[in-house]
N, C-alpha and C positions, 0 to 999 in steps of 0.2 A: 718928638718928645719921648715916645715909647722907646725909640732906639737909644736915646741918651740915657734914659732910666735903665734900660737893659745893659748898656755899656758900663754904667756905674755899678750895677749889681755884679756884673762879671768881674769888674775891677775889685770889688769887695771879696768876691769868690777867690780871686787870685791872691789878694793880699792876705787873706786868712789861710790860704793853702801853703803850701810849701813845707817842707820839709825833709833822710839821706842814707845812701846805700853802703855797700861793702867796699867803697873806694876810699875809705878814711885815710889809710896810709898814703895813697896817691895824692889825696887832697893836701896832706901835710907837706909832701914833696913839692907840689905845684905852688902852694901858697905858704911859704915859710913865715910870712909877715903876720899870720894869724897867731896871736898869743893865746895861752890857755885861758886867761881871763877868769879862772875859777877861784872863787873865794876859798882861802885855805881853811876857814872854819867850817866849811860845808863839804860833804863828800857825796859822791854818787850813790844812788839807792842800789842795794843788792837784792836779788830775788832769792827764793828758797833754795835754788841750786848753787848759791854762792857765786853767781856770775854778776859782774858789775856792769851796769848799763849807765852810760854817760849821755845825758840829754844833749849836750853840745855836740858830741860825735854823731848822734842820730840826726840832729839838725843839719850838720855839715853834709852828711850822707844825702839827706833830702835835697839840700841846695845843689849838690853836685848833679843829682838826677834832674832837678828842675832846670838847671842851666843847659842840660843836654837835650831838652825837648825841642821838637821841630814843628809841632802843631798842637792844637787844643786837645786832640784825642790823647796824645802822649802826656800832656799836662794833666789831664783827667786821671790817667793811670797812676801818675805820681801822687796825686791828691788822694786817691783811693787807698794806695798802699801806706801812706804816712800819716793820714789824718785819724783823729779820734772818732769814735762812734758819733758823738755829739756834733763834731765839726762836719762829718760826712752828711748828717741829716740836714744841716744848714746848707751845705753845698748842693745837695740833691734838689732843693727848692730852686736854686739859681740855675742848675743844669736844665731843668724843665723849660725855663725861659730861653736859655741858650739854644736848645734843640729846635726851637721854632724860628730861629733866625736864618736868613739865607747864608749859604756857604761863604760868599764874599765878605759878609759882615763878620762871620766867625773868624776868618783869616785875619782881618784887621784887628779884631779884639785880641787875638793871640799876641800880636806885636805890641799892642797897647799894654796888655797885662805884663808881658815880659819887660817892658820899659819901666814899669813902676816899681819893680823889685830889683835892687842892685845885684849884679852877678857876684858869684862867690869870690872871684879874684879881687873885688873891691872891699870885701870884709876885712877889717883890720883887728878887731877885738870882739870877744864875746864874754860878757860877765854873766855868771850863773848864780841864781839864788834858788835853792831847793828847799821845799817845805812839804814833807810827806810825799805824796804821789804827784806833786805839781812842781814844775820848774819854770822859772821866768828867766829868759835869756835877753839881756840888753846887748844890742848889736850896734857897733860903730863901723863906719866905712871910710874910704878915702875922701869922701865928701863930708866935711864936718856937719853939714846941715841935714844929711840923710842918716837918720837914726831909726833903728828898728827894735821891736820887742816881740818876741815869740813866746807863746805859752805852750809848754809840753806837759802832757799828763801820762802817767803810767797806766797802761791797759794791757792786761794779759802778759805781764812781765816785759813789756816793751814800751819805750817812750814813743808817744804819738803827738803830732801837732794838733793843738786845740784852738789856735788862733795866732795870727801874725799881723802886725800893724807897722807901717812905715810912715814917718813924717819927714817933711822937707821944708 
């Protein structure tokens, strides 16, 4: 039972995590099916240096990096880099449980976590709603039943993942 609970917590950890690097232009070349999905009435938030930050692009960067992970330690590095402070605090609680698990269980959990979040190549559209320092991304995939929602918040002039949920 403890193993199932731990696996569920790790799954929640992964589902909430995610988030994307400096490969944005490569992502567009690799996945031309991704439409902008941005509402024309909303625009990305700009910081004081007049640089525009697009939460969708940051999310795609995170997903590119997520897809490239080969183990839980790499996944953890992605989560640390792309998560908000609040999200990191939540993830740290789950990480304590994860560290007490045998290596063989952690390897299985990595595969389980990766299977629950669709790869970037399956994302077909991202709709963005921005309100102040919070952006909600509605994500559709090639599987019409697999729909995601990611919450991004602006921290230190950068979009960070504050939560992610996938339904099927």
